[in-house]
N, C-alpha and C positions, 0 to 999 in steps of 0.2 A: 262742779265745777265752770267753770269761768268760759264758757263756748265767744269766740268772736261773730261780730253781729257781723263787721264785713268783710270784705274781704278789694284787695285790686289787683286789675292786670295792666296790660298796656294794651294802650286803642292800636298802635299801630303794631305792623314786624317787621321785621330786620333778612326775617329767611337764613341771614349770616349760617346757621348751626343747625340747618335741615339740610340734611344731606340729597338728599335730590334736585339741592337748587347750586347745588356747588364747580359744578358747568360755570357758572355764570357769578357765583360771591367770589371762584376763582382770575375773575376780570378783574378786580378791581386791589388795588394796591390797602398795604394794613390800613394806612394812616387814612383813606377813604373807608373801610371796614370800621376803624376808632369813631372817622367821627360820627357815622349811622349812626351808630349806636352810644354815643356818648348826643348826639342829638333827639335821639328815639326816647333817652335815660332820663328827660324832664320830669315835673309833676305834671307841668300840658299833658304827658304823653299816656296817661295812668285816668284809669274809672277808680269807680268805686262801687263790689255787686255785693249784696247781701250774700252772708255768705254759711245762716242756719240755712242746716236742712233740716222738711219738710218732709214726715213722715218714711223719715230716711230716703229719704232722694240725692238727687243728684243734683250741686245748687247749679242756680248758670251759666255763671263762669263755670265754674264742669263743664256745663253738657255741650257750652260753646265752647274747647278742648279736642273736645273727644268725639265733635258728628268730628267723620267725614267728609257731611253736601254744606256743612260752617266751615271746618280749618283750623278756627279761629279768627276772621276771623270782623271787624267789628261793625264794619259795614254791612255783614246778613246775619251777625248781630244782631243788631239796632231790629231790618231791619221781617226780621223770629220774634224778638219780642209785641214787635208793634203788632206783626198782624193774633202774637198771642191774643193779645183783649181787646183786638177787635173779633174774637172768636171764630178767627180764619188758620184755616188750614196750614201747617208750617213745620217743619224737620227740628 
């Protein structure tokens, strides 16, 4: 089986499709939403992550998306990765 060794994910988050942000997003014009999504969807808006599962555990990218304390935020993801390598407690 040929398994991908890397995956990618957006560094930024538009929150356009997040239900709890609906009252804020609805204040934007369709053009503003489209411009925001287009701006965030450039090559500079993505990062590569290792995609291979180790001991069938969730990948780094998967964990950051599912962790309610990180909520897919890239700044918190970097903080957690750094803490892991320093041997510090991290979600």
